[in-house]
C-alpha positions in Angstrom: 12.1 -6.6 15.6 8.1 -7.6 15.3 7.1 -9.5 12.7 4.8 -8.1 10.0 1.7 -10.3 11.1 1.6 -9.6 14.6 2.2 -5.6 13.5 -0.8 -5.6 10.9 -2.8 -7.6 13.8 -2.2 -4.7 16.2 -3.0 -2.3 13.6 -6.5 -4.1 13.2 -7.1 -4.1 17.0 -6.6 -0.5 17.1 -9.1 0.5 14.5 -12.4 0.5 16.6 -10.6 2.7 19.2 -9.9 5.1 16.4 -13.2 6.4 15.5 -17.1 6.6 16.5 -18.5 3.0 16.0 -21.1 4.2 13.2 -18.2 5.4 11.2 -16.2 2.4 11.5 -19.1 0.2 10.5 -19.9 2.7 7.5 -16.2 2.2 6.4 -16.3 -1.6 6.6 -19.7 -1.9 4.7 -18.3 0.3 2.0 -15.2 -1.0 1.5 -16.5 -4.7 1.3 -19.3 -3.7 -1.0 -16.5 -1.7 -3.4 -13.8 -4.7 -3.3 -16.7 -7.2 -4.0 -18.4 -5.0 -7.0 -21.4 -4.5 -5.2 -23.2 -1.4 -4.1 -24.6 -0.4 -0.8 -27.5 2.0 -1.9 -27.9 5.3 -1.2 -24.6 7.0 0.0 -23.8 10.2 1.8 -20.5 12.1 1.1 -18.7 9.9 3.4 -19.5 6.5 1.8 -18.6 7.9 -1.9 -15.3 8.9 -0.3 -14.7 5.5 0.9 -15.9 4.0 -2.6 -13.3 6.2 -4.5 -10.6 5.8 -2.0 -10.8 1.8 -2.7 -11.0 2.1 -6.3 -8.6 5.1 -7.4 -7.8 7.4 -4.6 -6.0 9.8 -7.4 -9.2 10.5 -9.2 -11.2 11.5 -6.0 -13.5 14.1 -7.2 -13.0 17.7 -5.2 -16.6 18.0 -4.5 -16.6 14.6 -2.7 -13.7 15.2 -0.9 -14.8 18.5 0.2 -18.5 17.3 1.3 -16.9 14.5 3.2 -14.2 16.8 5.2 -16.8 19.0 6.1 -19.1 16.4 7.4 -16.0 14.6 9.1 -14.4 17.5 10.5 -11.5 16.7 12.9 -12.4 12.9 12.5 -11.3 13.3 9.0 -7.7 12.0 9.3 -8.9 9.0 11.2 -11.5 8.3 9.2 -8.6 8.0 6.2 -6.6 5.7 8.4 -9.3 3.3 9.0 -10.3 3.5 5.3 -6.6 2.5 4.4 -6.6 -0.2 7.2 -9.8 -1.9 6.0 -9.0 -1.4 2.4 -5.4 -3.2 2.7 -7.0 -5.8 5.1 -9.4 -7.0 2.4 -6.7 -6.8 -0.4 -4.2 -8.5 2.1 -6.7 -11.6 2.8 -7.4 -12.0 -0.8 -3.9 -12.0 -2.0 -3.5 -15.1 0.9 -6.2 -16.9 -0.7 -4.9 -16.5 -4.2 -1.3 -17.1 -3.7 -1.0 -19.4 -1.2 -4.3 -21.3 -1.1 -5.0 -20.5 2.8 -6.3 -17.9 4.9 -4.1 -15.2 6.6 -5.4 -16.1 9.8 -5.1 -13.8 13.2 -2.3 -13.2 15.5 -3.0 -12.8 19.2 -2.2 -9.4 20.4 -2.3 -7.2 23.6 -4.0 -4.3 24.3 -4.9 -2.0 20.9 -2.8 1.1 20.5 -3.4 4.2 18.9 -4.1 3.6 15.3 -1.4 6.1 13.7 1.1 4.9 16.0 0.4 1.2 15.3 0.4 1.9 11.6 3.8 3.7 11.8 5.2 0.5 13.8 3.7 -1.7 11.1 5.7 0.4 8.1 9.0 0.2 10.1 8.6 -3.4 10.6 8.1 -4.1 7.0 10.8 -1.6 5.8 13.4 -4.0 7.7 12.3 -7.2 6.0 15.1 -8.6 4.0 14.2 -11.1 1.9 13.8 -9.1 -1.2 16.7 -7.3 -3.1 16.8 -3.7 -3.3 16.0 -3.4 -6.9 12.9 -5.7 -6.7 11.8 -3.6 -3.7 12.1 -0.2 -5.3 10.5 -1.4 -8.6 7.7 -2.7 -6.9 7.2 0.4 -4.7 7.6 2.9 -7.9 4.5 0.7 -9.4 2.4 1.4 -6.5 3.5 5.2 -6.5 2.8 5.6 -10.2 -0.7 3.7 -9.8 -1.8 6.0 -6.8 -0.3 9.0 -8.5 1.7 10.1 -5.3 4.2 12.8 -6.2 6.7 12.4 -3.4 6.9 8.9 -3.9 7.4 9.1 -7.4 10.2 11.7 -6.9 12.4 9.6 -4.5 14.8 6.6 -5.6 16.3 3.9 -3.3 20.0 4.5 -2.7 20.4 0.8 -2.3 19.3 0.1 -5.6 21.4 3.0 -7.1 24.6 1.5 -5.3 23.2 -2.4 -6.9 23.6 -0.3 -10.5 19.8 0.6 -10.9 19.4 4.0 -12.9 16.5 5.5 -14.5 16.5 3.3 -17.9 15.5 0.5 -15.4 12.6 2.6 -13.8 11.3 3.9 -17.0 10.8 0.6 -18.3 8.2 0.1 -15.4 5.3 1.6 -17.2 5.7 -0.8 -20.2 7.0 -3.6 -18.2 5.3 -6.5 -20.1 7.5 -5.2 -23.7 10.7 -4.1 -21.8 13.8 -6.0 -21.1 13.2 -6.2 -17.4 13.9 -9.7 -16.2 11.0 -12.1 -15.9 11.4 -12.0 -11.9 10.7 -8.1 -12.3 7.8 -8.5 -14.5 6.3 -10.9 -12.2 6.4 -8.9 -9.6 5.0 -5.9 -11.2 1.9 -8.4 -12.3 1.5 -8.9 -8.7 1.5 -5.3 -7.8 -1.2 -4.5 -10.6 -3.2 -7.5 -9.3 -3.2 -6.4 -6.0 -4.2 -2.6 -6.8 -6.6 -3.3 -9.9 -8.2 -6.5 -9.3 -7.5 -7.7 -5.7 -10.2 -10.3 -5.6 -9.8 -12.1 -8.9 -6.2 -12.2 -9.9 -5.2 -13.6 -13.3 -5.4 -17.6 -13.3 -2.0 -17.9 -13.9 -0.6 -15.6 -11.6 -0.1 -17.5 -8.4 2.1 -20.1 -10.6 4.1 -17.4 -11.8 4.8 -16.0 -8.5 5.9 -19.4 -7.0 8.2 -20.0 -10.0 9.9 -16.6 -9.7 10.0 -15.9 -6.1 10.5 -17.8 -2.8 7.6 -17.6 -0.4 9.6 -15.4 1.8 10.3 -13.0 -1.0 6.6 -13.1 -1.9 5.4 -12.3 1.6 7.6 -9.4 1.8 6.5 -8.4 -1.5 2.7 -8.4 -0.7 3.5 -6.6 2.7 5.6 -4.1 1.0 2.4 -3.4 -1.3 0.3 -2.7 1.8 3.0 -0.3 3.2 3.5 1.3 0.1 -0.1 2.0 -0.3 -0.1 4.2 2.8 0.4 6.9 0.3 -3.3 6.7 -0.3 -3.8 8.6 2.8 -1.3 11.5 1.5 -2.9 11.7 -1.9 -6.3 12.0 -0.2 -5.2 15.0 1.8 -3.0 16.5 -0.8 0.1 16.0 1.5 2.1 14.2 -1.2 4.4 17.4 -2.4 8.1 16.3 -3.1 11.0 17.7 -1.6 12.6 18.4 -4.5 11.3 20.8 -7.6 13.1 18.8 -10.5 15.2 15.7 -10.6 14.9 12.9 -8.0 15.9 12.8 -4.1 17.7 9.6 -2.7 16.6 8.0 0.2 17.7 4.9 2.5 16.1 2.9 5.3 17.8 3.4 8.7 18.2 0.6 11.5 14.9 1.5 13.0 13.1 1.2 9.6 12.5 4.8 8.9 13.1 6.5 5.6 16.1 9.2 5.6 16.0 11.2 2.5 18.7 13.3 0.8 21.3 10.5 1.0 23.9 10.1 -1.9 24.5 7.2 -3.6 28.0 5.4 -3.6 
């Protein structure tokens, strides 16, 4: 199994070949400005789409989406992929600085690959990481799903967490976790999700210490990569491609040996 650092480095190496150079440059400029709280001046619809994608994709105005997609045409999907990668890379590197007081660094990779294929390989690699227990992994996933308003992600549940005894009473507590009966380990994990999603460059000053006391380094690394992987739902939300498989209730899923999701399984 490829390690997540190398898999992410391959994703980054594939960005420049995914779009016209001027569009890649536009995305990088807009993401950097948005994450940094700045502005880039006059924006066309594509720039406004990038900004809203970074801030809160679920609140994307229909007019902005329609205008940007009209300008982009068949480049809309790779444009969204580049938005996701650039957004997540900025957040990932900021997380490393704040949690580990070091830079993420770079990993040498071979020739760049197709960007979507690289992303799928990265997601499978992260899904196969095993430092975190299934329930913590699922709580983290659901917090991100609710933050990004992904309908599919909110409608599914981990069969492994269910087999470990998790039920809806646990998941209902996520929305008010600070005052809930969740254990401190889970509260710390959810604080990290919220910081990564909503204040990526300025975590609460005590958060790194809380994370270090509640989670091992390997668990923290996996948790951060889980947040990045889970946030790929921003692409689906942008395109309205997040329709649940079920009309009511929830659907259980598992991760197979290759790191792919298998839907429609039944808890033991």
